[in-house]
Structure formats: C-alpha cells, structure tokens
C-alpha positions as CSV (number, residue, x, y, z in Angstrom):
1,M,13.2,-16.4,-9.3
2,P,9.5,-16.5,-8.4
3,V,7.9,-13.8,-6.3
4,I,5.0,-14.6,-3.9
5,V,2.6,-12.1,-2.4
6,R,0.8,-12.6,0.8
7,R,-0.7,-10.8,3.8
8,M,1.9,-9.7,6.4
9,G,2.1,-11.3,9.8
10,E,3.9,-11.1,13.0
11,A,7.1,-12.6,11.6
12,D,7.3,-9.9,8.9
13,R,7.4,-6.9,11.3
14,S,11.1,-6.1,11.0
15,S,11.2,-6.4,7.2
16,W,8.0,-4.4,7.0
17,A,9.5,-1.6,9.1
18,R,12.7,-1.6,7.0
19,M,10.7,-1.3,3.8
20,R,8.4,1.4,5.3
21,H,11.5,3.3,6.3
22,Q,12.7,3.2,2.7
23,M,9.5,4.7,1.5
24,W,8.7,7.1,4.4
25,D,12.1,8.0,5.8
26,S,10.8,10.9,8.0
27,L,10.0,8.3,10.7
28,S,12.5,6.1,12.6
29,I,12.5,2.4,12.3
30,Q,11.1,2.3,15.9
31,E,8.2,4.6,14.9
32,H,7.5,2.3,12.0
33,M,7.5,-0.7,14.4
34,D,5.1,1.1,16.7
35,D,2.8,1.9,13.7
36,I,2.9,-1.7,12.5
37,A,2.0,-3.0,16.0
38,K,-1.2,-0.9,15.8
39,M,-1.9,-2.3,12.3
40,C,-1.6,-5.8,13.6
41,A,-4.1,-5.2,16.4
42,P,-7.3,-7.3,16.0
43,A,-9.6,-4.3,15.5
44,S,-7.3,-2.5,13.1
45,K,-8.7,-1.3,9.7
46,R,-5.2,-1.4,8.3
47,R,-3.3,-4.3,6.8
48,G,0.0,-5.0,5.0
49,Y,1.0,-7.2,2.1
50,I,4.5,-8.4,1.3
51,A,6.2,-9.6,-1.8
52,V,8.9,-12.2,-1.2
53,R,11.4,-13.9,-3.5
54,D,12.3,-17.5,-2.9
55,G,9.9,-17.6,0.0
56,E,12.1,-15.4,2.3
57,R,13.6,-12.3,0.7
58,P,11.2,-9.3,1.0
59,V,11.2,-7.3,-2.3
60,G,8.1,-5.1,-1.8
61,F,5.1,-4.2,0.3
62,A,1.8,-2.5,0.2
63,E,-0.6,-1.2,2.8
64,V,-4.3,-0.8,2.7
65,H,-6.6,1.1,5.1
66,I,-10.4,0.7,5.2
67,R,-11.4,4.4,5.3
68,E,-14.8,5.8,6.0
69,Y,-14.5,8.1,2.9
70,A,-12.0,8.9,0.1
71,N,-12.2,11.6,-2.6
72,G,-13.2,10.1,-6.0
73,C,-14.7,7.0,-4.5
74,T,-18.3,5.9,-4.8
75,A,-18.7,3.5,-1.9
76,Q,-18.3,3.9,1.8
77,P,-16.4,2.6,3.6
78,V,-13.6,2.3,1.0
79,P,-10.3,0.4,0.9
80,F,-7.5,2.8,0.2
81,L,-4.0,1.9,-1.0
82,E,-1.9,4.0,1.5
83,G,1.4,3.0,0.1
84,I,3.2,0.6,-2.2
85,W,7.0,0.2,-2.5
86,V,9.2,-2.2,-4.4
87,E,13.0,-2.7,-4.1
88,P,14.6,-0.8,-7.0
89,E,16.0,-3.9,-8.8
90,Y,12.5,-5.4,-8.8
91,R,10.7,-2.4,-10.2
92,R,9.1,-2.9,-13.7
93,H,9.0,-6.7,-13.1
94,D,5.3,-6.8,-12.1
95,V,5.9,-6.9,-8.4
96,G,3.6,-3.8,-7.9
97,R,1.0,-5.4,-10.1
98,M,1.2,-8.6,-8.1
99,L,0.7,-6.7,-4.8
100,V,-2.3,-4.9,-6.2
101,N,-3.8,-8.1,-7.6
102,E,-3.5,-9.9,-4.2
103,I,-5.1,-6.9,-2.5
104,R,-7.9,-6.9,-5.1
105,H,-8.5,-10.6,-4.6
106,D,-8.9,-10.2,-0.8
107,L,-11.1,-7.1,-1.1
108,I,-13.4,-8.8,-3.6
109,A,-13.8,-11.7,-1.3
110,E,-14.7,-9.3,1.5
111,G,-17.4,-7.7,-0.7
112,F,-15.7,-4.4,-1.6
113,K,-16.4,-2.9,-5.1
114,E,-13.5,-0.5,-5.5
115,L,-9.9,0.2,-4.3
116,C,-8.8,3.8,-4.2
117,S,-5.4,5.5,-4.0
118,D,-3.6,8.8,-4.5
119,A,-0.3,10.3,-5.6
120,H,1.1,13.7,-5.5
121,V,0.4,15.8,-8.6
122,E,4.1,15.9,-9.6
123,N,4.6,12.1,-9.1
124,T,4.1,11.1,-12.7
125,I,5.9,7.8,-12.2
126,S,3.3,6.8,-9.6
127,H,0.5,8.0,-12.0
128,R,1.8,5.7,-14.8
129,A,2.2,2.8,-12.3
130,H,-1.4,3.2,-11.1
131,E,-2.6,3.3,-14.7
132,K,-0.8,0.0,-15.4
133,W,-2.3,-1.5,-12.4
134,G,-5.8,-0.7,-13.7
135,F,-6.7,2.4,-11.7
136,D,-8.6,5.3,-13.3
137,E,-7.8,8.9,-12.4
138,T,-10.9,10.5,-10.7
139,D,-9.8,14.0,-9.7
140,R,-6.9,16.4,-9.1
141,V,-6.8,18.5,-6.0
142,V,-4.5,21.0,-4.3
143,Y,-4.9,21.2,-0.5
144,F,-4.5,24.5,1.4
145,R,-3.8,25.4,5.0
146,K,-3.9,28.6,7.0
147,T,-2.0,28.9,10.2
148,L,-4.1,30.4,13.0
C-alpha cells in the first residue's frame, strides 16, 4: 500500500496528537493538542509532516522547528528535526526516509542549506536511522545541571 507524506493541517490535529503521545507519553493528549494549536498559529516557526497510507491512515509524523541556533550547525537560523515517529509495523519500510525527504524538499525551496537533529547518546537505533537518512554526526555532548 502506498504511503504519502505531506505537511499537516487542521484536519490532522487529532491523529497528530495521538502519534505525539506515542512518542512523548509524559504529556497528555490534551497537552499535545494545545501544543499543536500553537504550532498551527500563523507566526509559528514549527511545523508537522504526516505519512499516511491509502490517503487516510496515519503511519508516522515528523516535526521541524526553525531555531535561532543549534549545536553542530553552520547556518543561522537552522531547521531542526525535533521528532520523528513511525508506527512499529511501518518501521524499516522507508517511512522515516520519506518524511525526511519531504522536509528536505520544502526546506531547500525555502532557501535553507542544512537540517539538524539530535538523539540521546544511548539511542543507537536513532543514530543508525539518522545515518540512513543522510545525516552526519557533528558532536557528542553531555549536559549538566546544578540545583540552586
């Protein structure tokens, strides 16, 4: 069955929230809906992409944020892949690559020269996926915090 990737719109909000909750389950569905409403605002620097099968069944999503700066990037501002998630049965079937390619196409049309992303140091599955999607590792970092 063919999978199509496109920018998300108003009609995708509930599916988007459900998929976000699968990836980031520390937030409620309502909190995801509230965040999506902010992303859909006209002045937002964030956007979502959806992969759908047969024109209707959502099987994955990705989100991009145009950041002022990101570690390892050479341009400012810089598009940053904030998250990408694919239904388990569609993983390793090029859905992630299709999402990244659609994002890449849009960003090139907007004049951007790079797309950046990150993954936790221990998330080697994400590291391999990023490599397959054409990303190059730029740096490894450990963040610290001191309670005051």
